[in-house]
C-alpha positions in Angstrom: -11.0 -15.8 4.3 -8.5 -13.1 5.1 -6.7 -15.5 7.5 -5.6 -17.9 4.7 -2.9 -15.4 3.5 -1.2 -14.7 6.9 1.5 -17.2 6.2 2.4 -15.8 2.7 5.9 -14.2 2.5 5.7 -13.3 -1.2 3.0 -11.1 -2.7 2.4 -10.1 -6.3 0.0 -7.1 -6.8 -0.8 -7.1 -10.5 -3.6 -4.5 -10.5 -3.3 -0.9 -11.7 -6.3 0.2 -9.6 -8.8 2.7 -11.0 -12.1 3.8 -9.5 -15.2 2.8 -11.4 -16.1 5.9 -13.4 -19.8 5.6 -12.4 -18.8 5.6 -8.7 -16.4 8.5 -9.3 -19.1 10.4 -11.1 -21.6 9.7 -8.3 -19.3 11.3 -5.7 -18.3 14.2 -8.0 -22.0 15.0 -8.6 -22.4 15.4 -4.8 -19.3 17.6 -4.5 -17.1 14.9 -3.0 -13.6 14.8 -4.5 -11.8 11.4 -4.4 -8.0 11.3 -4.6 -7.7 8.3 -7.0 -4.1 7.7 -6.1 -4.8 7.5 -2.4 -7.7 5.2 -3.1 -5.5 2.9 -5.2 -2.8 2.9 -2.6 -5.3 2.1 0.2 -6.6 -0.9 -1.9 -3.0 -2.2 -2.4 -2.0 -1.7 1.2 -5.1 -3.6 2.4 -4.2 -6.5 0.1 -0.5 -6.6 1.2 -1.6 -6.3 4.9 -3.4 -9.7 4.6 0.0 -11.4 4.1 2.6 -12.4 6.7 3.2 -8.7 7.2 0.2 -8.8 9.5 2.3 -11.1 11.8 5.1 -8.5 11.7 7.2 -10.7 9.4 9.2 -9.7 6.3 7.3 -10.0 3.0 8.6 -9.7 -0.6 6.3 -7.6 -2.7 6.3 -7.4 -6.5 4.3 -4.7 -8.2 4.7 -4.7 -12.0 2.7 -1.5 -12.6 5.0 1.5 -12.5 2.2 3.8 -11.2 1.3 1.4 -8.3 4.9 0.6 -7.5 5.7 4.3 -7.2 2.7 5.0 -5.0 3.9 2.2 -2.7 7.5 3.3 -2.7 6.5 6.9 -1.9 4.3 5.7 0.9 7.0 3.5 2.4 9.6 6.3 2.2 7.1 8.7 3.8 6.3 6.2 6.6 10.0 5.5 7.2 10.7 9.2 7.4 7.8 10.0 9.6 8.4 7.1 12.0 12.2 7.3 12.2 13.3 10.8 11.6 10.4 13.0 12.8 9.4 10.9 15.9 12.9 9.6 16.7 11.3 6.4 17.9 10.5 2.9 16.7 8.7 2.1 13.5 6.5 -0.7 12.2 8.9 -3.4 11.3 6.4 -4.8 8.8 6.8 -1.8 6.6 10.6 -1.4 7.1 12.6 -1.6 4.0 16.3 -1.4 3.6 16.2 -1.3 -0.2 13.4 0.6 -1.8 13.9 0.5 -5.5 11.7 1.3 -8.5 
């Protein structure tokens, strides 16, 4: 159940996501291009979102894969910029980060 992780404040994401080559080929044969990095990022965010972050609480996230970590850091930096600089308004506290390091 997804609900069982809502109290977790530490998350370790150990997967360096890659789309199954047969699935990728299926879509390419039909003229549909899949951005593999966006797909991998979406999978990771979905996993992290099942933690206490869904309760708007701070969560420690460890991502050992350099590729996946950089995708997440770039996403967080973009979200922070979009929600604080461009809109000059509030932002989702769950994704707030005062120290984004690689």
